[in-house]
Backbone as XML, in Angstrom:
<?xml version="1.0"?>
<chain id="A" units="angstrom">
  <residue number="1" name="MET">
    <atom name="N" x="-15.121" y="35.052" z="125.430"/>
    <atom name="CA" x="-16.471" y="35.588" z="124.503"/>
    <atom name="C" x="-17.169" y="34.996" z="123.883"/>
  </residue>
  <residue number="2" name="TRP">
    <atom name="N" x="-18.359" y="35.037" z="124.325"/>
    <atom name="CA" x="-19.598" y="34.497" z="123.535"/>
    <atom name="C" x="-19.944" y="34.285" z="122.193"/>
  </residue>
  <residue number="3" name="GLN">
    <atom name="N" x="-20.504" y="32.897" z="121.240"/>
    <atom name="CA" x="-20.306" y="33.122" z="120.096"/>
    <atom name="C" x="-21.814" y="32.942" z="119.701"/>
  </residue>
  <residue number="4" name="GLU">
    <atom name="N" x="-22.609" y="33.665" z="119.037"/>
    <atom name="CA" x="-23.407" y="33.278" z="118.180"/>
    <atom name="C" x="-23.622" y="33.162" z="117.001"/>
  </residue>
  <residue number="5" name="GLN">
    <atom name="N" x="-24.043" y="31.996" z="117.564"/>
    <atom name="CA" x="-24.222" y="30.690" z="116.011"/>
    <atom name="C" x="-26.047" y="30.115" z="116.229"/>
  </residue>
  <residue number="6" name="ASN">
    <atom name="N" x="-26.548" y="29.149" z="114.983"/>
    <atom name="CA" x="-27.185" y="28.485" z="115.091"/>
    <atom name="C" x="-28.547" y="29.196" z="116.388"/>
  </residue>
  <residue number="7" name="ASP">
    <atom name="N" x="-29.068" y="30.305" z="116.042"/>
    <atom name="CA" x="-29.641" y="30.802" z="117.069"/>
    <atom name="C" x="-29.543" y="30.424" z="118.426"/>
  </residue>
  <residue number="8" name="THR">
    <atom name="N" x="-28.461" y="30.659" z="118.966"/>
    <atom name="CA" x="-28.262" y="30.627" z="120.230"/>
    <atom name="C" x="-26.346" y="31.706" z="120.810"/>
  </residue>
  <residue number="9" name="LEU">
    <atom name="N" x="-26.266" y="31.787" z="121.278"/>
    <atom name="CA" x="-25.307" y="32.285" z="122.258"/>
    <atom name="C" x="-24.571" y="31.414" z="123.220"/>
  </residue>
  <residue number="10" name="THR">
    <atom name="N" x="-23.457" y="30.609" z="122.670"/>
    <atom name="CA" x="-22.869" y="29.718" z="123.668"/>
    <atom name="C" x="-21.473" y="30.334" z="124.687"/>
  </residue>
  <residue number="11" name="LYS">
    <atom name="N" x="-21.000" y="29.738" z="125.527"/>
    <atom name="CA" x="-19.430" y="30.320" z="125.906"/>
    <atom name="C" x="-18.914" y="28.953" z="126.865"/>
  </residue>
  <residue number="12" name="THR">
    <atom name="N" x="-18.126" y="28.801" z="126.685"/>
    <atom name="CA" x="-17.313" y="27.574" z="127.365"/>
    <atom name="C" x="-16.120" y="28.549" z="128.576"/>
  </residue>
  <residue number="13" name="PHE">
    <atom name="N" x="-16.519" y="28.503" z="129.912"/>
    <atom name="CA" x="-15.698" y="28.917" z="130.948"/>
    <atom name="C" x="-14.691" y="27.560" z="131.504"/>
  </residue>
  <residue number="14" name="LYS">
    <atom name="N" x="-13.706" y="28.366" z="131.503"/>
    <atom name="CA" x="-13.133" y="26.988" z="132.625"/>
    <atom name="C" x="-12.148" y="27.551" z="133.874"/>
  </residue>
  <residue number="15" name="PHE">
    <atom name="N" x="-12.203" y="26.511" z="134.560"/>
    <atom name="CA" x="-11.749" y="26.921" z="136.224"/>
    <atom name="C" x="-10.906" y="26.238" z="136.562"/>
  </residue>
  <residue number="16" name="LYS">
    <atom name="N" x="-10.051" y="26.259" z="137.523"/>
    <atom name="CA" x="-8.892" y="25.532" z="138.587"/>
    <atom name="C" x="-9.357" y="24.183" z="138.418"/>
  </residue>
  <residue number="17" name="ASN">
    <atom name="N" x="-10.540" y="24.131" z="139.178"/>
    <atom name="CA" x="-10.701" y="22.844" z="139.446"/>
    <atom name="C" x="-12.725" y="22.468" z="139.623"/>
  </residue>
  <residue number="18" name="PHE">
    <atom name="N" x="-13.216" y="21.344" z="140.106"/>
    <atom name="CA" x="-14.557" y="20.877" z="139.770"/>
    <atom name="C" x="-15.427" y="22.099" z="141.083"/>
  </residue>
  <residue number="19" name="THR">
    <atom name="N" x="-14.520" y="22.014" z="142.183"/>
    <atom name="CA" x="-15.215" y="22.935" z="143.349"/>
    <atom name="C" x="-15.559" y="24.246" z="142.652"/>
  </residue>
  <residue number="20" name="GLU">
    <atom name="N" x="-14.691" y="24.848" z="141.648"/>
    <atom name="CA" x="-14.511" y="26.735" z="141.434"/>
    <atom name="C" x="-15.886" y="26.495" z="140.285"/>
  </residue>
  <residue number="21" name="ALA">
    <atom name="N" x="-16.285" y="25.408" z="139.513"/>
    <atom name="CA" x="-16.879" y="25.300" z="138.008"/>
    <atom name="C" x="-18.398" y="25.103" z="138.624"/>
  </residue>
  <residue number="22" name="PHE">
    <atom name="N" x="-18.541" y="24.373" z="139.481"/>
    <atom name="CA" x="-19.741" y="24.143" z="140.456"/>
    <atom name="C" x="-20.131" y="25.537" z="141.169"/>
  </residue>
  <residue number="23" name="GLY">
    <atom name="N" x="-19.371" y="26.194" z="141.495"/>
    <atom name="CA" x="-19.946" y="27.595" z="142.619"/>
    <atom name="C" x="-20.179" y="28.035" z="141.477"/>
  </residue>
  <residue number="24" name="PHE">
    <atom name="N" x="-19.685" y="28.350" z="140.485"/>
    <atom name="CA" x="-20.028" y="29.260" z="139.302"/>
    <atom name="C" x="-21.212" y="28.905" z="138.983"/>
  </residue>
  <residue number="25" name="MET">
    <atom name="N" x="-21.631" y="27.824" z="138.744"/>
    <atom name="CA" x="-22.951" y="27.245" z="138.054"/>
    <atom name="C" x="-23.840" y="27.589" z="139.229"/>
  </residue>
  <residue number="26" name="THR">
    <atom name="N" x="-23.711" y="27.679" z="140.634"/>
    <atom name="CA" x="-24.355" y="27.580" z="141.473"/>
    <atom name="C" x="-24.410" y="29.466" z="141.307"/>
  </residue>
  <residue number="27" name="LYS">
    <atom name="N" x="-24.093" y="30.470" z="140.988"/>
    <atom name="CA" x="-24.178" y="31.397" z="141.284"/>
    <atom name="C" x="-25.358" y="32.047" z="139.612"/>
  </residue>
  <residue number="28" name="VAL">
    <atom name="N" x="-24.607" y="31.359" z="139.108"/>
    <atom name="CA" x="-25.346" y="31.574" z="137.466"/>
    <atom name="C" x="-26.577" y="31.390" z="137.815"/>
  </residue>
  <residue number="29" name="ALA">
    <atom name="N" x="-27.235" y="29.617" z="138.649"/>
    <atom name="CA" x="-28.729" y="29.243" z="138.570"/>
    <atom name="C" x="-29.262" y="30.589" z="139.206"/>
  </residue>
  <residue number="30" name="ILE">
    <atom name="N" x="-28.835" y="31.213" z="141.029"/>
    <atom name="CA" x="-29.625" y="31.919" z="141.344"/>
    <atom name="C" x="-29.851" y="33.295" z="140.365"/>
  </residue>
  <residue number="31" name="GLU">
    <atom name="N" x="-28.900" y="33.677" z="139.608"/>
    <atom name="CA" x="-29.170" y="34.725" z="138.886"/>
    <atom name="C" x="-30.146" y="34.389" z="137.572"/>
  </residue>
  <residue number="32" name="ALA">
    <atom name="N" x="-29.997" y="33.366" z="136.981"/>
    <atom name="CA" x="-30.788" y="32.721" z="135.681"/>
    <atom name="C" x="-32.343" y="33.113" z="136.565"/>
  </residue>
  <residue number="33" name="GLU">
    <atom name="N" x="-32.154" y="32.703" z="138.011"/>
    <atom name="CA" x="-33.845" y="31.918" z="138.584"/>
    <atom name="C" x="-34.827" y="33.220" z="138.658"/>
  </residue>
  <residue number="34" name="LYS">
    <atom name="N" x="-33.670" y="34.266" z="138.801"/>
    <atom name="CA" x="-33.950" y="36.376" z="139.379"/>
    <atom name="C" x="-34.579" y="36.770" z="138.031"/>
  </residue>
  <residue number="35" name="ALA">
    <atom name="N" x="-33.943" y="36.026" z="137.155"/>
    <atom name="CA" x="-34.420" y="36.811" z="135.637"/>
    <atom name="C" x="-35.254" y="36.281" z="135.104"/>
  </residue>
  <residue number="36" name="ASN">
    <atom name="N" x="-35.488" y="34.811" z="135.442"/>
    <atom name="CA" x="-36.543" y="33.912" z="135.030"/>
    <atom name="C" x="-36.163" y="33.565" z="133.340"/>
  </residue>
  <residue number="37" name="HIS">
    <atom name="N" x="-34.987" y="32.980" z="132.925"/>
    <atom name="CA" x="-34.144" y="32.669" z="131.992"/>
    <atom name="C" x="-33.574" y="31.777" z="132.523"/>
  </residue>
  <residue number="38" name="HIS">
    <atom name="N" x="-33.726" y="30.486" z="131.765"/>
    <atom name="CA" x="-32.801" y="29.613" z="132.664"/>
    <atom name="C" x="-31.679" y="28.950" z="131.146"/>
  </residue>
  <residue number="39" name="PRO">
    <atom name="N" x="-30.892" y="29.018" z="131.525"/>
    <atom name="CA" x="-29.696" y="28.490" z="130.254"/>
    <atom name="C" x="-29.883" y="27.015" z="130.027"/>
  </residue>
  <residue number="40" name="ASN">
    <atom name="N" x="-29.146" y="26.307" z="129.184"/>
    <atom name="CA" x="-28.969" y="25.087" z="128.741"/>
    <atom name="C" x="-27.078" y="25.115" z="129.000"/>
  </residue>
  <residue number="41" name="TRP">
    <atom name="N" x="-26.760" y="24.034" z="130.219"/>
    <atom name="CA" x="-25.317" y="24.164" z="130.272"/>
    <atom name="C" x="-25.034" y="22.508" z="130.363"/>
  </residue>
  <residue number="42" name="SER">
    <atom name="N" x="-23.553" y="22.534" z="130.360"/>
    <atom name="CA" x="-22.903" y="21.565" z="130.608"/>
    <atom name="C" x="-21.865" y="21.548" z="131.164"/>
  </residue>
  <residue number="43" name="ASN">
    <atom name="N" x="-21.506" y="20.358" z="132.539"/>
    <atom name="CA" x="-20.215" y="20.763" z="133.235"/>
    <atom name="C" x="-19.177" y="19.404" z="133.350"/>
  </residue>
  <residue number="44" name="VAL">
    <atom name="N" x="-17.941" y="19.575" z="132.810"/>
    <atom name="CA" x="-17.380" y="18.711" z="132.796"/>
    <atom name="C" x="-15.737" y="18.594" z="133.390"/>
  </residue>
  <residue number="45" name="TYR">
    <atom name="N" x="-15.979" y="18.405" z="134.650"/>
    <atom name="CA" x="-14.654" y="18.661" z="136.035"/>
    <atom name="C" x="-14.859" y="20.240" z="135.818"/>
  </residue>
  <residue number="46" name="ASN">
    <atom name="N" x="-14.120" y="20.707" z="135.155"/>
    <atom name="CA" x="-13.511" y="22.448" z="135.504"/>
    <atom name="C" x="-14.030" y="22.993" z="134.331"/>
  </residue>
  <residue number="47" name="GLN">
    <atom name="N" x="-14.752" y="22.328" z="133.582"/>
    <atom name="CA" x="-15.270" y="23.458" z="132.343"/>
    <atom name="C" x="-17.015" y="23.194" z="132.513"/>
  </residue>
  <residue number="48" name="VAL">
    <atom name="N" x="-17.283" y="24.990" z="132.119"/>
    <atom name="CA" x="-19.111" y="24.704" z="132.062"/>
    <atom name="C" x="-19.060" y="25.478" z="130.837"/>
  </residue>
  <residue number="49" name="THR">
    <atom name="N" x="-19.967" y="24.968" z="130.005"/>
    <atom name="CA" x="-20.393" y="25.502" z="128.626"/>
    <atom name="C" x="-21.901" y="26.052" z="128.680"/>
  </residue>
  <residue number="50" name="ILE">
    <atom name="N" x="-22.239" y="26.784" z="128.507"/>
    <atom name="CA" x="-23.496" y="27.049" z="128.049"/>
    <atom name="C" x="-24.024" y="27.878" z="127.756"/>
  </residue>
  <residue number="51" name="THR">
    <atom name="N" x="-25.342" y="27.710" z="127.019"/>
    <atom name="CA" x="-25.942" y="28.020" z="125.844"/>
    <atom name="C" x="-27.297" y="28.598" z="126.183"/>
  </residue>
  <residue number="52" name="LEU">
    <atom name="N" x="-27.188" y="30.122" z="125.317"/>
    <atom name="CA" x="-28.456" y="30.388" z="125.988"/>
    <atom name="C" x="-29.451" y="30.838" z="124.061"/>
  </residue>
  <residue number="53" name="SER">
    <atom name="N" x="-30.828" y="30.601" z="124.822"/>
    <atom name="CA" x="-31.863" y="31.161" z="123.937"/>
    <atom name="C" x="-33.269" y="31.424" z="124.449"/>
  </residue>
  <residue number="54" name="THR">
    <atom name="N" x="-33.867" y="31.962" z="123.753"/>
    <atom name="CA" x="-35.003" y="32.596" z="124.692"/>
    <atom name="C" x="-36.126" y="31.432" z="123.639"/>
  </residue>
  <residue number="55" name="HIS">
    <atom name="N" x="-36.384" y="30.602" z="124.790"/>
    <atom name="CA" x="-37.293" y="29.514" z="123.909"/>
    <atom name="C" x="-39.434" y="30.333" z="123.823"/>
  </residue>
  <residue number="56" name="ASP">
    <atom name="N" x="-39.158" y="30.944" z="124.519"/>
    <atom name="CA" x="-40.927" y="31.811" z="124.026"/>
    <atom name="C" x="-40.780" y="32.319" z="123.234"/>
  </residue>
  <residue number="57" name="ALA">
    <atom name="N" x="-39.540" y="32.523" z="122.693"/>
    <atom name="CA" x="-39.181" y="33.510" z="121.013"/>
    <atom name="C" x="-39.319" y="32.740" z="120.251"/>
  </residue>
  <residue number="58" name="GLY">
    <atom name="N" x="-39.506" y="31.437" z="120.092"/>
    <atom name="CA" x="-39.314" y="30.554" z="119.125"/>
    <atom name="C" x="-37.530" y="30.013" z="118.907"/>
  </residue>
  <residue number="59" name="ASN">
    <atom name="N" x="-36.927" y="29.655" z="119.815"/>
    <atom name="CA" x="-35.620" y="29.594" z="120.120"/>
    <atom name="C" x="-34.683" y="30.261" z="119.116"/>
  </residue>
  <residue number="60" name="ILE">
    <atom name="N" x="-34.569" y="31.451" z="119.550"/>
    <atom name="CA" x="-33.710" y="32.376" z="119.050"/>
    <atom name="C" x="-33.075" y="33.258" z="119.708"/>
  </residue>
  <residue number="61" name="VAL">
    <atom name="N" x="-32.115" y="34.217" z="119.322"/>
    <atom name="CA" x="-31.074" y="34.687" z="121.051"/>
    <atom name="C" x="-32.105" y="36.535" z="121.075"/>
  </residue>
  <residue number="62" name="THR">
    <atom name="N" x="-32.157" y="36.371" z="121.725"/>
    <atom name="CA" x="-33.079" y="37.928" z="122.079"/>
    <atom name="C" x="-32.800" y="38.497" z="122.822"/>
  </residue>
  <residue number="63" name="GLU">
    <atom name="N" x="-32.555" y="39.664" z="123.645"/>
    <atom name="CA" x="-32.364" y="40.920" z="124.577"/>
    <atom name="C" x="-32.053" y="40.037" z="125.754"/>
  </residue>
  <residue number="64" name="LYS">
    <atom name="N" x="-32.647" y="39.384" z="126.251"/>
    <atom name="CA" x="-33.153" y="38.417" z="127.308"/>
    <atom name="C" x="-31.560" y="37.623" z="127.339"/>
  </residue>
  <residue number="65" name="ASP">
    <atom name="N" x="-31.313" y="37.111" z="126.529"/>
    <atom name="CA" x="-30.335" y="36.095" z="126.432"/>
    <atom name="C" x="-29.042" y="37.212" z="126.381"/>
  </residue>
  <residue number="66" name="ARG">
    <atom name="N" x="-28.711" y="38.106" z="125.818"/>
    <atom name="CA" x="-27.944" y="39.347" z="126.268"/>
    <atom name="C" x="-27.248" y="39.637" z="127.324"/>
  </residue>
  <residue number="67" name="GLN">
    <atom name="N" x="-28.854" y="39.868" z="127.945"/>
    <atom name="CA" x="-29.093" y="40.764" z="129.113"/>
    <atom name="C" x="-28.387" y="39.465" z="130.346"/>
  </residue>
  <residue number="68" name="LEU">
    <atom name="N" x="-28.587" y="38.179" z="130.086"/>
    <atom name="CA" x="-28.487" y="37.217" z="130.918"/>
    <atom name="C" x="-26.625" y="37.005" z="130.459"/>
  </residue>
  <residue number="69" name="ALA">
    <atom name="N" x="-26.172" y="37.087" z="129.113"/>
    <atom name="CA" x="-24.667" y="36.184" z="129.118"/>
    <atom name="C" x="-23.891" y="37.817" z="129.854"/>
  </residue>
  <residue number="70" name="LYS">
    <atom name="N" x="-24.348" y="38.894" z="129.893"/>
    <atom name="CA" x="-23.563" y="40.052" z="130.385"/>
    <atom name="C" x="-23.695" y="39.407" z="132.150"/>
  </residue>
  <residue number="71" name="ILE">
    <atom name="N" x="-24.403" y="39.694" z="132.687"/>
    <atom name="CA" x="-24.965" y="39.008" z="134.218"/>
    <atom name="C" x="-23.764" y="37.861" z="134.234"/>
  </residue>
  <residue number="72" name="ILE">
    <atom name="N" x="-23.749" y="37.061" z="133.767"/>
    <atom name="CA" x="-22.969" y="35.747" z="133.512"/>
    <atom name="C" x="-21.681" y="36.607" z="133.575"/>
  </residue>
  <residue number="73" name="ASP">
    <atom name="N" x="-20.836" y="36.827" z="133.107"/>
    <atom name="CA" x="-19.691" y="37.789" z="132.730"/>
    <atom name="C" x="-19.355" y="37.886" z="133.592"/>
  </residue>
  <residue number="74" name="THR">
    <atom name="N" x="-20.297" y="38.377" z="134.795"/>
    <atom name="CA" x="-19.671" y="39.259" z="136.062"/>
    <atom name="C" x="-19.491" y="38.268" z="137.057"/>
  </residue>
  <residue number="75" name="LEU">
    <atom name="N" x="-19.826" y="37.545" z="136.844"/>
    <atom name="CA" x="-20.276" y="36.368" z="137.765"/>
    <atom name="C" x="-18.543" y="34.933" z="137.957"/>
  </residue>
  <residue number="76" name="VAL">
    <atom name="N" x="-17.581" y="35.455" z="137.080"/>
    <atom name="CA" x="-16.664" y="34.413" z="137.007"/>
    <atom name="C" x="-15.535" y="35.821" z="137.833"/>
  </residue>
  <residue number="77" name="SER">
    <atom name="N" x="-14.835" y="34.599" z="138.648"/>
    <atom name="CA" x="-13.824" y="35.201" z="139.903"/>
    <atom name="C" x="-12.748" y="35.369" z="139.384"/>
  </residue>
</chain>
C-alpha cells in the first residue's frame, strides 16, 4: 500500500531477487518517461523503494503522482 506522508507517496516493493527488482525498475522507467513524471527511488538487492511527488507543484502529492502510482502497481508481476 502506498503511504502518503511528508508531501510524498512512498511504497517499497520486494522481489525474489535482484534481477526481478531490476526488471521492475525498467518497466517503471518506461512508464514514467511516457508520463513525463519521474520517481525518486532506491534499490537494494531485491527491494525497490519509490517516492513520488510533483516537483513542478512545489514538491507535493498531486493527481500525477496518484496516476503514476496506479500504473506502477500494475507492473508488479
